[in-house]
C-alpha positions in Angstrom: 24.8 17.2 -23.5 27.5 14.7 -22.5 27.2 15.7 -18.8 23.4 15.2 -19.0 23.9 11.7 -20.6 26.4 10.7 -17.9 24.1 11.9 -15.1 21.2 9.7 -16.5 23.5 6.8 -17.0 24.7 6.7 -13.4 21.5 7.8 -11.8 20.3 4.3 -11.0 16.8 3.1 -10.3 14.4 5.0 -8.1 13.7 3.4 -4.7 10.1 2.4 -4.0 9.5 1.4 -0.4 6.4 -0.4 0.7 5.3 -0.1 4.4 2.1 -1.3 6.1 0.3 -4.6 6.5 -1.5 -7.3 4.6 -4.4 -5.0 3.6 -7.2 -7.5 4.5 -9.7 -6.5 7.1 -9.5 -9.7 9.1 -8.1 -10.7 12.5 -4.8 -12.5 12.4 -4.9 -15.7 14.5 -2.3 -16.0 17.2 0.7 -17.8 15.9 -0.2 -17.3 12.3 2.7 -16.8 9.9 3.2 -13.3 8.5 5.5 -14.4 5.7 2.9 -13.7 3.0 1.9 -10.3 4.2 3.9 -8.4 1.7 3.7 -10.9 -1.2 2.1 -8.2 -3.4 5.2 -6.1 -3.0 7.3 -8.7 -4.9 4.7 -8.7 -7.6 4.8 -5.0 -7.7 8.6 -5.2 -8.3 8.1 -7.6 -11.1 5.4 -5.5 -12.7 7.4 -2.3 -12.5 10.5 -4.0 -14.0 8.4 -5.2 -16.9 6.6 -1.9 -17.4 9.7 0.4 -16.9 12.8 -1.8 -17.0 15.6 -0.5 -14.7 13.5 2.5 -13.5 12.6 1.2 -10.1 14.0 -0.7 -7.2 11.3 -2.0 -4.8 12.0 -2.5 -1.1 9.6 -4.5 1.0 9.1 -3.2 4.6 5.6 -4.6 5.0 4.9 -6.2 8.4 1.8 -8.3 9.1 -0.4 -6.6 11.6 1.1 -3.1 11.0 -1.0 -0.1 12.0 -0.7 3.6 11.3 0.8 4.0 14.8 3.3 1.1 14.7 4.4 2.1 11.2 5.9 5.2 12.6 8.6 3.0 14.0 10.0 2.6 10.4 9.6 6.2 9.3 13.3 7.1 10.0 14.6 3.9 8.4 12.4 4.6 5.3 13.4 8.2 5.0 17.1 7.2 5.2 16.7 5.2 2.0 15.8 8.5 0.2 12.9 6.8 -1.7 11.3 8.3 -4.7 8.0 6.8 -3.7 6.6 5.3 -0.5 3.6 3.0 -0.7 1.5 3.0 2.5 -1.0 0.2 3.3 -2.5 0.5 6.8 -6.0 0.5 8.3 -7.0 -3.1 8.0 -6.0 -4.0 11.6 -7.6 -0.8 13.0 -10.8 -1.8 11.3 -10.7 -5.3 12.7 -10.1 -3.9 16.2 -13.0 -1.6 16.0 -10.8 1.5 16.4 -12.2 5.0 16.1 -12.2 6.0 12.4 -11.5 9.7 13.2 -8.6 8.8 15.4 -7.2 6.5 12.7 -7.5 9.3 10.1 -5.4 11.5 12.4 -2.8 8.7 12.9 -2.6 8.1 9.2 -2.1 11.8 8.5 0.7 11.8 11.1 2.4 8.9 9.3 2.0 10.7 6.0 3.4 13.9 7.4 6.3 12.0 9.0 7.3 10.4 5.7 7.0 13.7 3.9 9.4 15.3 6.3 12.5 14.1 4.5 14.5 17.2 4.0 14.9 18.8 0.6 14.1 15.6 -1.4 10.6 14.7 -0.3 9.2 11.3 -1.5 6.0 10.9 -3.3 3.4 8.9 -1.4 0.8 6.4 -2.5 -1.8 5.2 0.0 -3.5 1.8 -0.7 -7.0 1.0 0.5 -8.1 -2.2 2.2 -10.3 -5.2 1.2 -12.6 -7.5 3.2 -12.1 -11.2 3.4 -14.8 -13.8 2.4 -16.7 -14.7 5.6 -20.0 -16.2 4.6 -23.2 -15.1 6.4 -21.6 -12.0 7.9 -20.3 -10.8 4.5 -22.4 -7.7 4.1 -21.4 -6.4 7.5 -17.8 -7.0 6.8 -18.0 -5.4 3.4 -19.8 -2.3 4.9 -17.1 -2.0 7.6 -14.3 -2.2 4.9 -16.1 0.4 2.8 -16.3 2.8 5.8 -12.6 2.5 6.4 -11.8 2.9 2.8 -13.7 6.2 2.8 -11.5 7.4 5.7 -8.3 6.3 4.0 -9.3 8.0 0.7 -10.4 11.3 2.4 -7.2 11.4 4.5 -5.0 10.8 1.4 -6.9 13.6 -0.4 -6.6 16.1 2.4 -2.9 15.3 2.7 -2.4 15.8 -1.1 -1.2 12.3 -1.8 -2.5 9.7 -4.2 -4.8 6.8 -3.3 -5.3 3.3 -4.8 -8.9 2.2 -4.2 -8.7 -1.6 -4.3 -12.2 -2.2 -3.1 -13.9 -0.3 -6.0 -12.6 -2.9 -8.4 -12.7 -5.9 -6.1 -15.2 -8.7 -7.2 -18.5 -8.7 -5.4 -19.7 -12.2 -6.4 -18.7 -14.8 -3.9 -17.3 -17.2 -6.6 -15.1 -14.5 -8.0 -13.7 -13.0 -4.8 -13.2 -16.3 -2.9 -9.9 -17.1 -4.6 -8.4 -13.7 -3.6 -8.4 -14.2 0.2 -8.1 -17.2 2.6 -8.5 -18.0 6.3 -10.5 -14.7 6.8 -7.4 -12.5 7.1 -4.8 -12.9 4.3 -4.4 -12.5 0.6 -3.9 -15.6 -1.6 -1.4 -15.7 -4.4 -4.1 -14.5 -6.7 -5.0 -11.7 -4.3 -1.4 -10.6 -4.0 -1.2 -10.5 -7.8 -4.4 -8.4 -8.1 -3.1 -5.9 -5.5 0.3 -5.7 -7.2 -1.3 -5.0 -10.6 -3.5 -2.2 -9.2 -0.6 -0.5 -7.4 1.7 -1.0 -10.4 -0.8 0.6 -12.7 -1.0 3.6 -10.4 2.7 4.0 -10.2 3.2 3.7 -14.0 0.4 6.0 -14.9 1.6 8.5 -12.3 5.1 8.3 -13.8 3.8 8.9 -17.3 1.5 11.7 -16.2 3.9 14.2 -14.5 7.6 14.9 -14.4 7.4 15.4 -10.7 6.2 11.8 -10.0 8.2 8.6 -9.9 
């Protein structure tokens, strides 16, 4: 019993590493700052610390404009941290660029498989969906495009056996309610970051409470 207590006492928090982009299906203007791309990750850290004090240590590796292909550049560095959980958020920039959905699904699966290949201690993975910005007259087309890509993200996550956070299903549809969540047609506002952080936090905490094998 004493040895078990000591192992728990010195185990330390579980690492949660977030990779991907800003999650909004909108083109990033040339020269735009990317400082706020991972703002939701900081909120996730605060939420997890409140919901499970001392249980998690969140590491932000989000890069604005990240794609499933470019994210493979950080796979080795992410695996070297021996994370308990990796949160993946890609697909927004592929959707903006009009990339092939099937090709993206294969690329996302490759990223998932690369992160899974971490030796004996394989991390849990959580794939986050994307959301459309508020764009005015073209809103329906932008929403439909985001929905199509979310379907691809969800089905790829399911086929890979990893969990998925569907942001779009709970995203406000009324213009007055959704307008404060995104800005400039490509980025999340502080309110948007907070909403994403809460959704991901809920998924992590419910996952933790639901199975001994999860974070």
